[in-house]
N, C-alpha and C positions, 0 to 999 in steps of 0.2 A: 923155305920160300923167301924170296927177297922182300925186305921191308922198305927199301929206298926206290919204290916204283913210281913216285911222282916226279915230274920235271922240276927243275930249279930255274928261277929267274937269273939272268946274267946281270951281275951287279953293275949299275951305272949305264947300261946299254939301253937305248930307246930308238924308236924310229918316228919320223914325222908323217902322219897320215895326210895326204892331200885333201883339201876342201872339196866337198861334193854336195850336190843338191839332194835333198831328202823329200820324198813324196809325203804329203800330209793327208791323213784320213779326214773324214767328215768331222766337224767340230761337235764337241759334247759339253753338256752342262757339268757332268761329273764323270771323271775317269778313275776307275778302281784298278789298282795294280796289285795282282795276287789273288788267285781264285780259291784259296783255302776257305775254311769255315767263316773266317772274318770277312773275306772279300765277297763271298756269296751273299752274306747277310747285308753287307754295306751296299752292294749293287742293287739287291732286291728292294731294300728300304728306300733308296733314293728314287728308283724307277717307279715304285708304287706311289710316290708323291708327285708323279708327273714329270720327272726330269729325264732328259736324254742321257743315257748311261752306257759306257763301255766297260767291260770287265776283261782284263788281260791275265792269262795264266800260262805258266811255262810247261805244264804237262798237257796231255791231250784230253784231260778231263778235270772236273772241279773237285774240290774237297780237301786238298792239301794233306795234312797229317792223317785225317780221317780215312782217306782213300789211297793216296799215293804211298803212305807209310803204314796203312791198315791198323792204325791205333784205334781200336774199335770199342773203347769204353768211354762213355760220357757220364759226367757226374750228376748227382741228384739235383733237381730243381727246387728242393725243399730246404728250409732253414734248419738250423741245428736242433730245433724242437721236433723235426720230422713231421711237421704239420703245416707250417706256414709256407706258402709258395713265395720264393724270392727271385725266381728266374722264370721268364715266360716269353711272350712275343714269338719271334721267329724260331727260337730254340724249341719251344713247345710245339709249334706248327710242324717243324721238321720231324721231331720225334713221333708225333701223332701220325704223320704220313707213313713213317717207317713201320710203326706198330700195325697200321691198317694193312700193310703189305707183308705182314709176318716177318719183317726184316729187323726187328728190335724186340728186346724183352728186358724187363726189370729184374735185377738179381734178388729182389725181395718180393714175396707174394703180396705184401700190402702196398707195393709201389714206392717204398721209401728208400730203396737202394739205388745203385748205379745202373745206367742203361748200357746194354750191350747191343751193338748195331752190326748190320751186315755192310761192310765197306763198299761192296760192289753195287748193291741195290742203292746205296747212298749216292753213287755217281749219277744214277738216273733221277733220283729225287732232287739233287742239286741242279741238274740240267733243267728239269721241269719248272723248278722254282724261279730261276732267273729268266728263263725264256717266257714264261707266263707273265712275268712282270714287264716284259718288253726290253730287256737288256740286250745290247749287242755284245757278242762274244768273239774273242780272238785268242786261240789256243796255240800251243807250241811257240810261245813268244816270251822273250826275256826283256827286262828293262836294261837299256844300255847306258843312257845318260839323261840328263835333264837340262833345260834352259830356264834361267830365272831372269826376271827384270826387277832388280831390287829385292824386296821381300816377297815378291809374287812369282810363283812358278807359272810359266806360260806354256811349256812344251815338255813332253816326255818322249825321248827317242827309244824306239824298241827294235829288237832284232827278230826277224821272222824268216820263214823259208823263202819269202819273196824279197829278202834283203831288209835294209834299214828303212823304217817308216817313222812318222812323227804323229803324236797325238796332242792336240790342243784342247784345252778345257777350261772352264771357269773354276772348278774345284777338283782337287786330286786327293785320293785316299790311299795311303801307303799300307797295304795289307800283305807285304812281301815277307813278313816275319823277321827279316834282317834289317829293316829300316833302309831299304835300298834307295828310295827316293831321297830321303834325308841325307844319307851318306853321299849320294851322287851330287847333291846340292852343295856339298862341302861343309856341312854343319857338323859340329862336334856331337858325339854320341857317347853313351856308356857301353862298355863291352865287358860282359861277365861280371865277376866279383871285383873286389878292390885290387886284386893282382891280375886282372884281365883274364882270369880263367873262367871258362863257360861250363855250365852243367853239361855233362857228356850226352851225346845222342845215343839212342837205342834202336836196334834193328828188330822189328817185330816180324813174325813169320807164322804160317799156318801149317799144322800137321793133322793128319787123320789116322784112323786105325788105333786110337788110344782106348785102352780098356777103361770101363767105368770106375773100377777100383784101382786105377793106376797110382803109383806112389805119389803122394802129395808134393806139390812144387816146393814147399818149404823144406821138405826132407831131401828132395832132389838137389836143391841149392847147397845144402850142407855137404853132400857127397861131392858135388862139383868143386867145392872149395878145398877138398882134401889134398890136392897136389897141383902144381903149376900146370898151365895149359901148354901143350906140346908145341904150338906154333910160335910162341914168343917168350915162354919161360915165366910169364907173369901169372898171378893168381886170378881166378875168375872174378871179374869186377861187377857183375850185374846184380840187381835186385830182381829176382826172377818171379814173374807173375803171369797169369794168363786168364783166358775166358773160354767158355764153351760157345762155339759159334751158333747163331740163331738157326733153328730148325734142324739141329744135328744133336747127336749124343756122343759121337766119337771124334769130333773135330775140335781142335783148340787153336786159338790165337795165343801165341807165346811171345811175351816181351822178354826174350832170353839172351840178348846180346847188347853189350854196352861198350863203346869205344872211348878211351880216355884221351884227355889233353887235345881236344878238338875245338877249333873255331870254325863253325860251319859256314861263316861268311867269307872264309879264305878258300880260294879255289883248290889249293894243294891239300889243305886239311880236309875239305869236303870230299875230295876224291879218295884220300887215304881212309876216311871213315867208312866209305862204302866197301872198299876192298877188304880192309881189315875186319869189318863187320861180318863179311861172308867167310873169312878165314875162321873167325870165332864160331860162327854158325856151324861150320863143318865139324869142328872139335866138339861142340855141344851135342850135335845129333849123334855122333859116335858114342859119346858118354850116355846120352839119354836112352839109346836103344839097349843098353846093358842093364837097365833098371826095371823092376817089376811093373808090368802093365804098359810099358813103353817099347817093348821089343819089336813090334811090327809098325811102329810109328813111321808114317810116310810124309816126306816133305811135300806139301801141296803148293805153297806159294812163298816166294821171296818177293817183297814189295818193290815198287818202282824206286823207292828211295828210303834211306834211313830216317828215323824220326828225330827231329831237332827240338831241343828244349830251350836253348838260349843262345843269343849272339849279341847284336847291337840293340840298344834301347834308346829312344829319343831323349834329349833334354827338353822336357816339356815345360809348359807354364806352371805345372805342379808335378812333383815327383812323389808318388805314394810311398810311404815308409812302412817298414816292418811293424812298428808299433801300431800304426793306424789299421793295418790288416788284422793283427791279432786282437786288438781291443774293439774291433767293429765300429770304427769311427764313421760317422755320417757327415757328408758334405752337403752344403747348400746346392751344389750342382751335381749331385750323384746321378750317374746315368746307368750304372750296372751294379749288381749285388752278387755275392757268391759265398760259398762256405768251404771251398777246397782249401786244405791246410797249406801252410808254407812247406814246400817239399824240395829239399836240396840234395841232389845226387853229388857225391864226392867227384870232383872233376879229374882227380889223378889217382884214384884207387877205389877199392870196394867201399860200400857203406852209403847210407842215406839217412837224412835227418828230417823228421816231420815235426812241425809245430802246429798244434791244433787250437781252434778257437776256445775249447773248453779249458785251456790252461796247461795241457799236457804236452811234453816233449818226448818223442820216441826216437832214439838213435839206434839204427839197425846195422849190424856189422856184416861181414861177408858170409857168415854162416846163418844169417837171419836171427841172431840173438839180439834181443831188445834190451835197451837200458832206458828206463823211464825216469823222468824228472818233471819239474814244473818250470815253465819259462817265466811265470809271474811271481816267482820267489815265495809262493805259498807252500805250507807243509803238504806232503803227499796225501794226507788224509783230509785236507781241506775240501770243502764243497767245490765241485767243478764250476767254472764260469758259465753263465747262461746267455752269452752273446748269441744273437740270432744269426747274424751274417756280417760280412764286411762290405765295403762299397768302394767305388772308384769314381772320381770327379771328371767331368767333361774336360776340365783344364789339362788333365793328364794325356789327352789325345791331341793337344795343340803343340806342335814343335816350335820352340823359340826360333825366331828368325824367318819364319814363313807364314804368310797371312792367309793363304788359300789352300793349305795342305793339312790333312788330319791323318792320324795313325790309328790303326785298329789291329788287335791281335797281340802277340807276345812282345812287340817292339814298342809299346806305349811307355809313357814316362813313369817308371817305377824303379825302386832300388833293387839290387840283386835279390835280397831276401823276399821282398814283397812280390817281385815278379815270379817267384817260385809258387805263389798261390794263384796269381792272375793268369798265367800262361796257358792253362788247359782249355780244351776246345769249347766247352759251353760258355766260358767267359769270353773267348775270342769272338764267338757268334754274337754275344751281347754287345761287345765293343763295336763290331761291324754294324749292327743295327743302329747304334747310337751315332756312329760316324756318318752313315748314309743318310740318316734323318737330318743331322745337323748340316751336312753339305747341301742337301736339298733346300733347307731353310735359308742358308747363307746366300744362295744364288750367286750373284757377282760380287758380293761384299766379303769382308774378311770373316774368317771363322770365329774370331774373337767377338764379333758383333752379334752373334747368335744369342738371343735372349734365353738363358738357361732355364728360366721358369717355364717358358713356352716349350722349350725342348723337352723338358721332363713331362709336361702335360701331353705333348704329342706322343711320347714313348708310352705313357700310361694308356693313352687312347689306342695304342697298338698292342695292348694286353701285356705290357711289361709291368710287373707288379712292384713298382718302386715304392718304398716306404714314404708316406706323405709326411713331410717335415713341418 
């Protein structure tokens, strides 16, 4: 099968688009661009504080990676002691709603594990959440461009089935994942690591008719790595994991495909990732059906899009560092907390590196073999670190050069390593709640004028369990 299936730009060739009038939607206090977990929580938080809010999403439903990419595992809301709650607010509310509908379960009987959700029931929960808050919705809509007056964004231009429209608002929140608003404003961003390589995206999918005693995934991966894949001659690059879907015993979500050397904010790369992901999926399913307990596995769902881990990150008033994540540094303007480890997928080959808050580093190769060490330079037999959680400051949501724009989700101000811990969905939801609350408080003023002591107090009043400094 051909690999050069994406079109190429013609070097140096452009056209001039004639000027035209663009219709303007009703004016909003807060415009949230991107309806993933971050955008849902940003819009809900701002609307609950009495602001007039619009939420714009490119798919026909909300939820982003949780629904469009069916990444159905959300990480624990407890600290490293497995007792202290460090995440709450809208995250807690959403999970509780899913549990009430038998659409989520905890992987540990005592509730200390990770949460597995039903991505399709989640679409309904997200709809109800934003609509009950009074948010206006616009789906099947892409950000096209922005208009700024000095350091203030005045308008976001969007592309819809009705043509180009304009959104004017006092405050804008970039929840696009790729920092689209900031990029369209012409501001510098950070892309991937120091070599501008991004963590590779993964294609999740669902299969059923899986035996209860089917060959474990870590053994499956070992066999998959035994010989090159037939469609490209490369070795299987994925870190294979999966979950049992809620209310089933024979259906799994598998994160079984990973596409290398991708910048998902580039149209050609994004297209290639989708097609190559499905090529890899076909190879994987053929191999999988030859293994014990997987012989009758039926492909139930290929999601609407591949799951993105990394692309552009804003240059914020403060960039969170790797050391600050690993040591659990607390900021005076902390707005979210988390425990997810620094998790770096090799952008150009098999393998993944985890750096945990307890001081341990785990490097996993293509056959799932682990090499353990300490990132804190302590002996292997030294006591593990007792850090409860890490935190992110409000300043990391404020892009330099724009006075009325905030970022939420994986595109906030963080270095490549620290972003590997912050990027997961429970953290994106917290960042959304923080941004929506702050935008509502800012009203027509600059985001930097928000009193962070009052912001933290408001978040605590919304059941966000921030550590009191």
